[in-house]
C-alpha positions as a Markdown table, in Angstrom:
| # | Residue | x | y | z |
|---|---|---|---|---|
| 1 | Met | -60.4 | 17.9 | -1.9 |
| 2 | Met | -64.2 | 18.0 | -2.3 |
| 3 | Lys | -64.7 | 14.3 | -0.6 |
| 4 | Lys | -62.9 | 14.8 | 2.2 |
| 5 | Tyr | -64.4 | 17.8 | 3.3 |
| 6 | Arg | -67.7 | 16.5 | 3.3 |
| 7 | Leu | -67.3 | 13.1 | 5.0 |
| 8 | Met | -65.2 | 15.3 | 7.8 |
| 9 | Pro | -68.4 | 16.8 | 9.3 |
| 10 | Met | -70.0 | 13.6 | 9.7 |
| 11 | Gly | -66.5 | 12.0 | 11.3 |
| 12 | Leu | -66.9 | 14.6 | 14.0 |
| 13 | Leu | -70.4 | 14.2 | 14.7 |
| 14 | Ala | -70.0 | 10.5 | 14.9 |
| 15 | Gly | -66.8 | 11.3 | 17.5 |
| 16 | Ala | -68.8 | 13.2 | 19.3 |
| 17 | Met | -71.7 | 10.3 | 19.5 |
| 18 | Ile | -68.8 | 8.2 | 20.4 |
| 19 | Gly | -67.4 | 10.4 | 23.0 |
| 20 | Leu | -70.7 | 11.0 | 24.5 |
| 21 | Asp | -71.9 | 7.2 | 24.9 |
| 22 | Gln | -68.6 | 6.3 | 26.5 |
| 23 | Leu | -68.5 | 9.7 | 28.6 |
| 24 | Thr | -72.1 | 8.9 | 30.0 |
| 25 | Lys | -71.5 | 5.2 | 30.5 |
| 26 | Asn | -68.1 | 5.9 | 32.0 |
| 27 | Leu | -70.0 | 8.1 | 34.8 |
| 28 | Val | -72.9 | 5.8 | 35.5 |
| 29 | Val | -70.2 | 2.4 | 36.3 |
| 30 | Arg | -67.9 | 4.8 | 38.5 |
| 31 | Asn | -71.0 | 6.6 | 40.8 |
| 32 | Met | -73.8 | 3.9 | 40.6 |
| 33 | Glu | -74.2 | 0.4 | 41.8 |
| 34 | Ile | -75.8 | -1.9 | 39.8 |
| 35 | Gly | -79.5 | -2.0 | 39.8 |
| 36 | Glu | -79.2 | 2.1 | 41.5 |
| 37 | Ser | -81.3 | 4.1 | 40.6 |
| 38 | Ile | -82.0 | 8.0 | 40.2 |
| 39 | Gln | -85.1 | 9.6 | 39.4 |
| 40 | Val | -84.7 | 12.5 | 37.3 |
| 41 | Ile | -88.4 | 13.1 | 35.9 |
| 42 | Asp | -90.9 | 11.9 | 38.7 |
| 43 | Gly | -92.9 | 8.9 | 36.7 |
| 44 | Phe | -90.9 | 9.5 | 33.5 |
| 45 | Leu | -87.3 | 8.9 | 33.3 |
| 46 | Arg | -85.2 | 7.2 | 35.7 |
| 47 | Leu | -81.1 | 7.1 | 35.2 |
| 48 | Thr | -80.7 | 3.0 | 36.4 |
| 49 | Ser | -77.4 | 1.3 | 36.0 |
| 50 | His | -77.8 | -1.9 | 34.1 |
| 51 | Arg | -76.0 | -4.1 | 32.2 |
| 52 | Asn | -76.8 | -6.0 | 29.3 |
| 53 | Ser | -74.7 | -9.0 | 28.2 |
| 54 | Gly | -77.4 | -9.6 | 24.8 |
| 55 | Ala | -79.2 | -7.3 | 22.3 |
| 56 | Ala | -81.7 | -4.9 | 22.5 |
| 57 | Trp | -84.8 | -6.2 | 24.9 |
| 58 | Gly | -82.2 | -8.4 | 26.2 |
| 59 | Met | -82.0 | -10.9 | 23.4 |
| 60 | Phe | -78.8 | -13.4 | 22.3 |
| 61 | Gln | -77.5 | -13.1 | 26.3 |
| 62 | Gly | -73.8 | -13.7 | 26.1 |
| 63 | Gln | -73.3 | -14.3 | 22.2 |
| 64 | Met | -70.8 | -12.2 | 22.4 |
| 65 | Leu | -68.8 | -13.7 | 19.3 |
| 66 | Phe | -71.9 | -13.2 | 17.7 |
| 67 | Phe | -72.0 | -9.6 | 18.7 |
| 68 | Tyr | -68.8 | -9.2 | 17.0 |
| 69 | Val | -69.1 | -10.7 | 14.0 |
| 70 | Val | -72.5 | -8.8 | 12.9 |
| 71 | Thr | -70.5 | -5.6 | 14.0 |
| 72 | Val | -67.9 | -5.9 | 12.3 |
| 73 | Ala | -70.1 | -6.7 | 9.4 |
| 74 | Val | -72.7 | -4.2 | 9.7 |
| 75 | Val | -70.1 | -1.3 | 10.2 |
| 76 | Ala | -68.2 | -2.1 | 7.1 |
| 77 | Met | -71.6 | -2.9 | 5.1 |
| 78 | Leu | -72.7 | 1.0 | 6.4 |
| 79 | Ile | -69.4 | 2.9 | 5.2 |
| 80 | Tyr | -69.9 | 0.6 | 1.9 |
| 81 | Ile | -73.2 | 2.6 | 1.3 |
| 82 | Tyr | -72.1 | 5.8 | 3.2 |
| 83 | Lys | -69.6 | 5.9 | 0.0 |
| 84 | Lys | -71.7 | 4.5 | -2.5 |
| 85 | Glu | -74.8 | 6.2 | -2.0 |
| 86 | Ala | -74.7 | 8.9 | 0.2 |
| 87 | Lys | -72.4 | 11.6 | -1.6 |
| 88 | Asn | -75.0 | 14.1 | -2.4 |
| 89 | Asn | -77.6 | 13.3 | 0.1 |
| 90 | Leu | -76.6 | 14.8 | 3.6 |
| 91 | Leu | -80.1 | 13.1 | 5.7 |
| 92 | Met | -79.0 | 10.0 | 4.2 |
| 93 | Gln | -75.2 | 10.4 | 5.6 |
| 94 | Leu | -76.8 | 11.9 | 8.7 |
| 95 | Ala | -78.7 | 8.5 | 9.5 |
| 96 | Leu | -75.4 | 6.0 | 8.3 |
| 97 | Thr | -73.2 | 8.4 | 10.4 |
| 98 | Met | -75.8 | 8.0 | 13.4 |
| 99 | Leu | -76.1 | 4.0 | 13.0 |
| 100 | Leu | -72.6 | 4.2 | 12.7 |
| 101 | Ala | -71.5 | 5.8 | 16.0 |
| 102 | Gly | -74.4 | 3.5 | 17.6 |
| 103 | Ala | -72.7 | 0.4 | 16.3 |
| 104 | Ile | -69.2 | 1.3 | 17.6 |
| 105 | Gly | -70.7 | 2.6 | 20.9 |
| 106 | Asn | -71.8 | -0.3 | 22.2 |
| 107 | Phe | -69.1 | -2.5 | 20.5 |
| 108 | Ile | -66.6 | -0.5 | 22.5 |
| 109 | Asp | -68.5 | -1.9 | 25.3 |
| 110 | Arg | -68.2 | -5.5 | 24.3 |
| 111 | Val | -65.5 | -5.6 | 23.3 |
| 112 | Leu | -63.8 | -4.2 | 26.7 |
| 113 | Phe | -66.3 | -5.7 | 28.8 |
| 114 | Gln | -68.4 | -8.1 | 27.5 |
| 115 | Glu | -71.6 | -6.3 | 28.3 |
| 116 | Val | -72.7 | -3.0 | 26.9 |
| 117 | Val | -73.8 | -0.3 | 30.2 |
| 118 | Asp | -77.2 | 1.0 | 29.9 |
| 119 | Phe | -78.7 | 3.6 | 31.8 |
| 120 | Ile | -81.4 | 5.3 | 30.7 |
| 121 | Asp | -85.0 | 4.0 | 31.8 |
| 122 | Val | -88.0 | 6.0 | 30.8 |
| 123 | Leu | -91.7 | 4.8 | 31.6 |
| 124 | Ile | -94.0 | 5.5 | 28.9 |
| 125 | Phe | -98.0 | 5.7 | 29.0 |
| 126 | Gly | -97.3 | 3.1 | 32.3 |
| 127 | Tyr | -95.2 | 1.2 | 30.5 |
| 128 | Asp | -91.3 | 0.4 | 31.8 |
| 129 | Phe | -89.2 | 0.6 | 28.4 |
| 130 | Pro | -86.3 | -1.0 | 28.5 |
| 131 | Ile | -83.4 | 0.5 | 29.6 |
| 132 | Phe | -80.6 | 1.7 | 27.2 |
| 133 | Asn | -78.2 | 4.2 | 26.4 |
| 134 | Val | -76.4 | 7.1 | 24.1 |
| 135 | Ala | -75.5 | 4.6 | 21.5 |
| 136 | Asp | -78.4 | 2.9 | 21.7 |
| 137 | Ser | -80.5 | 6.1 | 20.6 |
| 138 | Ala | -78.1 | 7.6 | 17.9 |
| 139 | Leu | -79.1 | 3.8 | 16.7 |
| 140 | Thr | -82.5 | 4.2 | 17.3 |
| 141 | Val | -82.8 | 7.8 | 15.1 |
| 142 | Gly | -80.3 | 6.6 | 12.5 |
| 143 | Val | -83.0 | 3.6 | 12.2 |
| 144 | Ile | -86.2 | 6.4 | 11.9 |
| 145 | Leu | -83.8 | 8.6 | 9.3 |
| 146 | Met | -82.7 | 6.2 | 7.0 |
| 147 | Leu | -86.9 | 5.3 | 7.1 |
| 148 | Ile | -87.7 | 9.1 | 6.4 |
| 149 | Glu | -85.4 | 9.2 | 3.4 |
| 150 | Phe | -86.5 | 5.5 | 1.9 |
| 151 | Phe | -90.0 | 6.4 | 2.2 |
| 152 | Phe | -90.8 | 10.1 | 2.2 |
| 153 | Met | -87.2 | 11.7 | 0.7 |
| 154 | Gly | -85.8 | 9.5 | -1.9 |
| 155 | Arg | -88.7 | 8.2 | -3.9 |
| 156 | Ser | -89.9 | 11.9 | -5.7 |
| 157 | Asp | -86.9 | 11.5 | -8.2 |
| 158 | Asp | -87.2 | 8.1 | -8.7 |
| 159 | Asn | -91.2 | 8.5 | -9.7 |
| 160 | Glu | -90.3 | 11.4 | -12.1 |
| 161 | Gln | -87.8 | 9.7 | -13.8 |
| 162 | Asn | -89.9 | 6.3 | -14.2 |
| 163 | Asn | -93.1 | 8.8 | -14.9 |
| 164 | Ser | -90.8 | 10.7 | -18.1 |
| 165 | Arg | -89.5 | 7.3 | -19.4 |
| 166 | Ala | -93.4 | 6.4 | -19.6 |
C-alpha cells in the first residue's frame, strides 16, 4: 500500500506537466501562424510558433521511426530506474518524473503530428537560443536534478560506507 501512495504524487506531477505541455502547444497551434512571433519581454522572451520534426537544435530531422523507438526505450528505462533506484529518494523521483513527462509530452506530438510544436523563444546575452516548449523544459530540469543527485547528493552515503570498510 505504501508504494502506491509514494507513486501517486509523482504521477500527478507528471500528468500536470504533460497536461500543461499539451495545453500550451494547443494554444499556439490554434492561435498563431507558423513563424508568427509575439514579444513578451522586450529583448529577452518571445512566443514564436515553430515546428520541429527533429530533436534538439533540429538534429535528426524527419526521423520519426528513430524517435518512436528511442522514446519507448527511454520511457521503459526511466520507469525501471524509478521502481528500482528511486524508492526512498525524492530528488531522484522528481528527476525521473520530469524526464518522463518531457519525453511523453514530445512523444505525443510526434505520434499525432510527426513534428513537435515549439514556441518559447529566448534571447540570452545576444544569443537566440533554439525555440523550445514545456516538455523540453521538463527534460532539462530532470537532467539538472539528476546531475545534482549523482554529483552532490547521492555520493556522501557511498563515501561513508567505503570509508567505514577501510
